[in-house]
Structure formats: structure tokens, C-alpha cells
C-alpha atoms as one frame of an Amber mdcrd trajectory, in Angstrom:
protein
 -11.927  -5.413   8.387 -12.540  -1.688   8.036 -14.355  -2.090   4.735 -16.538
  -4.832   6.265 -17.512  -2.503   9.118 -18.332   0.323   6.714 -20.263  -1.906
   4.351 -22.303  -3.544   7.109 -23.142  -0.136   8.631 -24.333   1.221   5.278
 -26.321  -1.929   4.478 -27.934  -1.891   7.921 -29.005   1.738   7.543 -30.197
   1.134   3.983 -33.059  -0.964   5.312 -34.403   1.937   7.353 -37.527   3.588
   6.007 -36.317   7.020   7.108 -33.009   7.767   5.368 -30.925  10.838   5.993
 -27.296  11.613   5.322 -26.715  12.408   8.996 -27.144   8.716   9.807 -24.028
   7.989   7.743 -21.959  10.779   9.326 -20.653   8.622  12.229 -19.000   6.249
   9.757 -17.535   9.007   7.558 -14.174   9.210   9.417 -13.676   5.489   8.816
 -14.414   5.998   5.126 -11.775   8.759   5.051  -9.238   6.466   6.736  -9.966
   3.717   4.216  -9.703   6.139   1.288  -6.462   7.579   2.643  -4.990   4.128
   3.107  -5.900   3.189  -0.453  -4.421   6.403  -1.855  -1.248   5.801   0.171
  -0.981   2.306  -1.291  -1.358   3.725  -4.804   1.398   6.247  -4.103   3.664
   3.599  -2.583   3.322   1.302  -5.586   3.776   4.025  -8.191   6.229   6.201
  -6.296   9.238   3.871  -6.466  12.260   5.038  -8.445  12.022   2.168 -10.957
   8.446   2.956 -11.933   7.860   3.976 -15.518   6.707   7.505 -16.233   3.443
   6.135 -17.665   2.510   4.831 -14.192   3.200   8.235 -12.685   1.165   9.835
 -15.435  -1.686   7.392 -14.750  -1.521   8.198 -11.042  -1.685  11.923 -11.756
  -4.660  11.416 -14.080  -6.383   9.392 -11.365  -5.891  12.130  -8.778  -6.948
  14.842 -11.200 -10.081  12.933 -12.187 -10.974  12.377  -8.518 -10.731  16.111
  -7.913 -12.690  17.017 -11.037 -15.446  14.502 -10.271 -15.983  16.078  -6.856
 -16.647  19.574  -8.197 -20.214  18.969  -9.500 -21.133  17.581  -6.094 -19.524
  20.564  -4.388 -21.361  23.027  -6.613 -24.700  21.263  -6.121 -24.332  21.201
  -2.342 -23.210  24.800  -2.076 -25.623  26.365  -4.583 -28.779  24.239  -4.683
 -28.947  22.010  -1.628 -28.150  24.624   1.016 -30.146  27.411  -0.597 -33.175
  27.117   1.691 -31.335  27.377   5.050 -29.307  30.323   3.753 -32.394  32.148
   2.477 -34.238  31.539   5.745 -31.312  32.956   7.737 -31.178  36.024   5.518
 -34.867  36.734   6.069 -34.702  36.328   9.838
């Protein structure tokens, strides 16, 4: 149900001619809840005592890759995307 709500919200706003990230911000907490629930399910399935070490290793690689894949986005947003507002504030 939660994924249907998120998907319909994003699809609805995709048809708008004027697109901004701030229009998606109201749905972001629901996306975080859905992501957290999915990660919890992954941990529950692979965290049992009878799970092979390869599953734990796969889980750790998944988490590490998720963290690594977020760094380019973080660097872009902090260095390039927000450069103009920071420079304007410094000149004021």
C-alpha cells in the first residue's frame, strides 16, 4: 500500500510542466519508512543463526555499496548544486 501511494504521487507530479524537488519532499518520509522496512526485512532474513556466512557477506556488500553509491550524489549536492546560494550569502 505504501509503495502504491509513493508511486502514484511521483507519477502524478511527473505530469506537471514545472518540476522541482521540493514537490517530492512531502512524500520523502514515506520513502524512508519503506526503505527502512525493506532493510529490516533483509536483516531479518539474513540475520538468523543458521544463515551461511556468504549471505552475511552479501548483506554487508549490499550495505557498503548503498553507502558508496550515495557519496557522488552527496559531493555533487554539497559542492556544485549549492554553490550559488553559498556564494550569494558570502557576498551579502
